[in-house]
LUMFI-607381 format. One record per residue (C-alpha): residue number from 1; residue in one letter; chain; x, y, z. Coordinates in steps of 0.05 Angstrom, whole numbers, plus 5000, padded with zeros to 4 digits. Last residue first. Layout:
REM residues N
+-----+---------+--------+------+------+------+
| num | residuo | cadena |   xx |   yy |   zz |
+-----+---------+--------+------+------+------+
| NUM |       A |      A |    X |    Y |    Z |
...
+-----+---------+--------+------+------+------+
REM end
This chain:
REM residues 221
+-----+---------+--------+------+------+------+
| num | residuo | cadena |   xx |   yy |   zz |
+-----+---------+--------+------+------+------+
| 221 |       R |      A | 6328 | 3540 | 6383 |
| 220 |       E |      A | 6282 | 3506 | 6333 |
| 219 |       V |      A | 6231 | 3457 | 6361 |
| 218 |       M |      A | 6222 | 3391 | 6325 |
| 217 |       G |      A | 6271 | 3354 | 6368 |
| 216 |       E |      A | 6230 | 3344 | 6431 |
| 215 |       G |      A | 6189 | 3284 | 6410 |
| 214 |       Q |      A | 6247 | 3255 | 6370 |
| 213 |       L |      A | 6294 | 3263 | 6429 |
| 212 |       E |      A | 6245 | 3225 | 6473 |
| 211 |       V |      A | 6239 | 3171 | 6420 |
| 210 |       I |      A | 6315 | 3166 | 6415 |
| 209 |       H |      A | 6325 | 3154 | 6490 |
| 208 |       Q |      A | 6265 | 3107 | 6492 |
| 207 |       K |      A | 6295 | 3065 | 6437 |
| 206 |       V |      A | 6361 | 3065 | 6474 |
| 205 |       A |      A | 6329 | 3041 | 6539 |
| 204 |       R |      A | 6287 | 2988 | 6503 |
| 203 |       K |      A | 6348 | 2958 | 6470 |
| 202 |       A |      A | 6387 | 2956 | 6535 |
| 201 |       I |      A | 6330 | 2923 | 6572 |
| 200 |       E |      A | 6321 | 2872 | 6517 |
| 199 |       P |      A | 6396 | 2855 | 6512 |
| 198 |       D |      A | 6404 | 2844 | 6588 |
| 197 |       R |      A | 6476 | 2858 | 6610 |
| 196 |       T |      A | 6445 | 2898 | 6668 |
| 195 |       A |      A | 6502 | 2949 | 6659 |
| 194 |       L |      A | 6476 | 2964 | 6589 |
| 193 |       A |      A | 6412 | 2992 | 6620 |
| 192 |       D |      A | 6451 | 3036 | 6669 |
| 191 |       I |      A | 6494 | 3062 | 6611 |
| 190 |       V |      A | 6431 | 3079 | 6571 |
| 189 |       A |      A | 6401 | 3115 | 6631 |
| 188 |       Q |      A | 6466 | 3155 | 6638 |
| 187 |       H |      A | 6457 | 3181 | 6566 |
| 186 |       R |      A | 6402 | 3227 | 6591 |
| 185 |       A |      A | 6454 | 3272 | 6624 |
| 184 |       A |      A | 6479 | 3297 | 6556 |
| 183 |       L |      A | 6410 | 3318 | 6532 |
| 182 |       Q |      A | 6396 | 3351 | 6599 |
| 181 |       E |      A | 6461 | 3390 | 6595 |
| 180 |       L |      A | 6444 | 3414 | 6524 |
| 179 |       S |      A | 6378 | 3441 | 6549 |
| 178 |       I |      A | 6310 | 3416 | 6524 |
| 177 |       S |      A | 6273 | 3439 | 6461 |
| 176 |       S |      A | 6320 | 3401 | 6414 |
| 175 |       R |      A | 6337 | 3433 | 6347 |
| 174 |       R |      A | 6409 | 3446 | 6364 |
| 173 |       M |      A | 6420 | 3375 | 6389 |
| 172 |       T |      A | 6388 | 3343 | 6328 |
| 171 |       V |      A | 6432 | 3384 | 6282 |
| 170 |       L |      A | 6495 | 3367 | 6321 |
| 169 |       I |      A | 6476 | 3293 | 6317 |
| 168 |       Y |      A | 6468 | 3295 | 6241 |
| 167 |       Q |      A | 6543 | 3292 | 6227 |
| 166 |       G |      A | 6550 | 3227 | 6267 |
| 165 |       L |      A | 6498 | 3194 | 6223 |
| 164 |       Q |      A | 6541 | 3200 | 6161 |
| 163 |       L |      A | 6498 | 3146 | 6129 |
| 162 |       N |      A | 6560 | 3109 | 6104 |
| 161 |       D |      A | 6594 | 3114 | 6172 |
| 160 |       Y |      A | 6535 | 3086 | 6211 |
| 159 |       I |      A | 6525 | 3031 | 6158 |
| 158 |       R |      A | 6599 | 3013 | 6163 |
| 157 |       R |      A | 6593 | 3008 | 6238 |
| 156 |       L |      A | 6533 | 2961 | 6231 |
| 155 |       L |      A | 6572 | 2917 | 6183 |
| 154 |       T |      A | 6629 | 2913 | 6234 |
| 153 |       N |      A | 6584 | 2887 | 6290 |
| 152 |       G |      A | 6629 | 2880 | 6351 |
| 151 |       A |      A | 6573 | 2900 | 6399 |
| 150 |       I |      A | 6626 | 2936 | 6441 |
| 149 |       A |      A | 6647 | 2976 | 6379 |
| 148 |       V |      A | 6574 | 2995 | 6366 |
| 147 |       I |      A | 6569 | 3019 | 6438 |
| 146 |       Q |      A | 6632 | 3060 | 6431 |
| 145 |       I |      A | 6603 | 3089 | 6367 |
| 144 |       H |      A | 6543 | 3114 | 6407 |
| 143 |       F |      A | 6586 | 3149 | 6458 |
| 142 |       Q |      A | 6634 | 3178 | 6406 |
| 141 |       W |      A | 6574 | 3209 | 6370 |
| 140 |       D |      A | 6553 | 3243 | 6435 |
| 139 |       Y |      A | 6625 | 3264 | 6446 |
| 138 |       R |      A | 6625 | 3296 | 6377 |
| 137 |       A |      A | 6558 | 3330 | 6391 |
| 136 |       A |      A | 6585 | 3359 | 6456 |
| 135 |       A |      A | 6646 | 3387 | 6420 |
| 134 |       L |      A | 6604 | 3420 | 6366 |
| 133 |       Y |      A | 6551 | 3446 | 6415 |
| 132 |       D |      A | 6600 | 3481 | 6461 |
| 131 |       G |      A | 6552 | 3513 | 6510 |
| 130 |       I |      A | 6600 | 3517 | 6568 |
| 129 |       K |      A | 6560 | 3469 | 6610 |
| 128 |       A |      A | 6547 | 3424 | 6550 |
| 127 |       M |      A | 6622 | 3415 | 6538 |
| 126 |       Q |      A | 6630 | 3390 | 6610 |
| 125 |       L |      A | 6568 | 3346 | 6602 |
| 124 |       M |      A | 6596 | 3313 | 6539 |
| 123 |       K |      A | 6662 | 3301 | 6576 |
| 122 |       E |      A | 6624 | 3267 | 6632 |
| 121 |       V |      A | 6585 | 3226 | 6581 |
| 120 |       T |      A | 6650 | 3202 | 6550 |
| 119 |       G |      A | 6678 | 3183 | 6618 |
| 118 |       R |      A | 6614 | 3144 | 6634 |
| 117 |       L |      A | 6622 | 3106 | 6569 |
| 116 |       E |      A | 6695 | 3090 | 6587 |
| 115 |       Q |      A | 6673 | 3065 | 6655 |
| 114 |       L |      A | 6620 | 3021 | 6624 |
| 113 |       D |      A | 6671 | 2991 | 6576 |
| 112 |       E |      A | 6719 | 2977 | 6634 |
| 111 |       E |      A | 6663 | 2943 | 6673 |
| 110 |       T |      A | 6653 | 2899 | 6612 |
| 109 |       V |      A | 6598 | 2898 | 6560 |
| 108 |       H |      A | 6591 | 2832 | 6521 |
| 107 |       P |      A | 6518 | 2813 | 6535 |
| 106 |       A |      A | 6495 | 2886 | 6527 |
| 105 |       A |      A | 6530 | 2902 | 6461 |
| 104 |       Q |      A | 6483 | 2865 | 6414 |
| 103 |       E |      A | 6420 | 2897 | 6443 |
| 102 |       A |      A | 6455 | 2965 | 6448 |
| 101 |       A |      A | 6477 | 2963 | 6374 |
| 100 |       L |      A | 6408 | 2941 | 6352 |
|  99 |       A |      A | 6375 | 2997 | 6391 |
|  98 |       D |      A | 6423 | 3048 | 6361 |
|  97 |       L |      A | 6407 | 3023 | 6290 |
|  96 |       V |      A | 6332 | 3022 | 6297 |
|  95 |       A |      A | 6325 | 3087 | 6335 |
|  94 |       R |      A | 6376 | 3121 | 6289 |
|  93 |       V |      A | 6334 | 3105 | 6228 |
|  92 |       S |      A | 6270 | 3134 | 6260 |
|  91 |       Y |      A | 6307 | 3195 | 6286 |
|  90 |       I |      A | 6337 | 3212 | 6218 |
|  89 |       E |      A | 6270 | 3202 | 6183 |
|  88 |       Q |      A | 6236 | 3248 | 6233 |
|  87 |       M |      A | 6290 | 3300 | 6221 |
|  86 |       D |      A | 6282 | 3298 | 6146 |
|  85 |       K |      A | 6207 | 3307 | 6154 |
|  84 |       D |      A | 6220 | 3367 | 6199 |
|  83 |       T |      A | 6261 | 3396 | 6143 |
|  82 |       L |      A | 6337 | 3398 | 6137 |
|  81 |       L |      A | 6361 | 3460 | 6099 |
|  80 |       R |      A | 6410 | 3437 | 6045 |
|  79 |       V |      A | 6477 | 3471 | 6033 |
|  78 |       M |      A | 6484 | 3486 | 5959 |
|  77 |       A |      A | 6507 | 3450 | 5897 |
|  76 |       G |      A | 6500 | 3479 | 5827 |
|  75 |       K |      A | 6456 | 3539 | 5810 |
|  74 |       H |      A | 6435 | 3527 | 5738 |
|  73 |       P |      A | 6389 | 3470 | 5759 |
|  72 |       E |      A | 6390 | 3458 | 5834 |
|  71 |       R |      A | 6435 | 3409 | 5870 |
|  70 |       E |      A | 6429 | 3392 | 5944 |
|  69 |       L |      A | 6478 | 3386 | 6001 |
|  68 |       F |      A | 6475 | 3350 | 6068 |
|  67 |       G |      A | 6431 | 3294 | 6041 |
|  66 |       S |      A | 6479 | 3235 | 6037 |
|  65 |       S |      A | 6478 | 3234 | 5960 |
|  64 |       V |      A | 6490 | 3310 | 5957 |
|  63 |       L |      A | 6548 | 3301 | 6005 |
|  62 |       D |      A | 6578 | 3246 | 5961 |
|  61 |       R |      A | 6572 | 3289 | 5899 |
|  60 |       I |      A | 6605 | 3348 | 5936 |
|  59 |       A |      A | 6663 | 3304 | 5957 |
|  58 |       E |      A | 6672 | 3277 | 5886 |
|  57 |       R |      A | 6672 | 3347 | 5855 |
|  56 |       V |      A | 6722 | 3371 | 5907 |
|  55 |       P |      A | 6766 | 3310 | 5894 |
|  54 |       A |      A | 6765 | 3327 | 5818 |
|  53 |       Q |      A | 6773 | 3403 | 5824 |
|  52 |       S |      A | 6848 | 3400 | 5836 |
|  51 |       I |      A | 6879 | 3422 | 5902 |
|  50 |       R |      A | 6899 | 3488 | 5933 |
|  49 |       L |      A | 6844 | 3486 | 5987 |
|  48 |       Q |      A | 6819 | 3556 | 5968 |
|  47 |       R |      A | 6831 | 3542 | 5894 |
|  46 |       A |      A | 6791 | 3478 | 5898 |
|  45 |       L |      A | 6735 | 3512 | 5936 |
|  44 |       Q |      A | 6731 | 3567 | 5883 |
|  43 |       S |      A | 6731 | 3517 | 5826 |
|  42 |       E |      A | 6677 | 3474 | 5858 |
|  41 |       V |      A | 6631 | 3531 | 5876 |
|  40 |       L |      A | 6589 | 3516 | 5938 |
|  39 |       R |      A | 6525 | 3556 | 5944 |
|  38 |       E |      A | 6494 | 3577 | 6010 |
|  37 |       G |      A | 6421 | 3556 | 6017 |
|  36 |       P |      A | 6430 | 3532 | 6088 |
|  35 |       Q |      A | 6492 | 3566 | 6119 |
|  34 |       L |      A | 6566 | 3550 | 6111 |
|  33 |       E |      A | 6609 | 3579 | 6166 |
|  32 |       G |      A | 6558 | 3554 | 6216 |
|  31 |       R |      A | 6608 | 3512 | 6253 |
|  30 |       E |      A | 6572 | 3448 | 6234 |
|  29 |       I |      A | 6568 | 3469 | 6160 |
|  28 |       A |      A | 6643 | 3485 | 6160 |
|  27 |       D |      A | 6657 | 3418 | 6192 |
|  26 |       L |      A | 6616 | 3383 | 6139 |
|  25 |       I |      A | 6654 | 3419 | 6084 |
|  24 |       Y |      A | 6722 | 3400 | 6113 |
|  23 |       Q |      A | 6698 | 3329 | 6124 |
|  22 |       K |      A | 6681 | 3323 | 6050 |
|  21 |       V |      A | 6747 | 3355 | 6030 |
|  20 |       Q |      A | 6784 | 3304 | 6072 |
|  19 |       D |      A | 6744 | 3247 | 6042 |
|  18 |       S |      A | 6761 | 3272 | 5972 |
|  17 |       L |      A | 6835 | 3273 | 5990 |
|  16 |       V |      A | 6830 | 3201 | 6014 |
|  15 |       T |      A | 6798 | 3180 | 5948 |
|  14 |       K |      A | 6848 | 3221 | 5907 |
|  13 |       N |      A | 6910 | 3188 | 5936 |
|  12 |       I |      A | 6957 | 3228 | 5980 |
|  11 |       G |      A | 7027 | 3255 | 5970 |
|  10 |       N |      A | 7029 | 3269 | 5895 |
|   9 |       S |      A | 6956 | 3289 | 5897 |
|   8 |       G |      A | 6972 | 3351 | 5937 |
|   7 |       E |      A | 6969 | 3358 | 6012 |
|   6 |       F |      A | 6910 | 3399 | 6035 |
|   5 |       E |      A | 6908 | 3474 | 6049 |
|   4 |       H |      A | 6858 | 3514 | 6089 |
|   3 |       H |      A | 6835 | 3585 | 6089 |
|   2 |       A |      A | 6775 | 3599 | 6133 |
|   1 |       M |      A | 6706 | 3595 | 6102 |
+-----+---------+--------+------+------+------+
REM end
């Protein structure tokens, strides 16, 4: 991984530092700098980031808990390869949470909200056209978080964050059997459903969106 340096513990508390290390590891996985099966050594990562091992240990523990890393006896933590079963579980959880967000957002959505969602999809399409999976995935995540924000459900947002669902979006994009541009364009149907302000229509549209992804997401690129 590329060299990086975080501010020491005298300028930032350990919890925040641990979160930064966690994001650093996730970004490295997304960029392909850390491959499935690759081992993470706490002491080596701490030296690389010029911090103590405590926040690194905490970050690794959290990523094991959320399923991005796994521990093996006598080997320590390593990047976990997501199986088809893992992917099915991710899709099924996302279908429920995304549908709930859309259902609750629909009655409150404004024209300004819809315009912002369209803008996010347009940026996603631009990144798709140049094949930038990482940027497209982040705009995809932004799109769904915008809907959660419109819904105004703070507990739902905490669940999204705790499950690290945004980090899985890149994985689902890369495993899909359809093009990145098609994946991005499909979000328009969700916007159209939200524009009706009908909770049931919005919920069905999002569920259909995820079900289609699930059906096409078991093919490796």
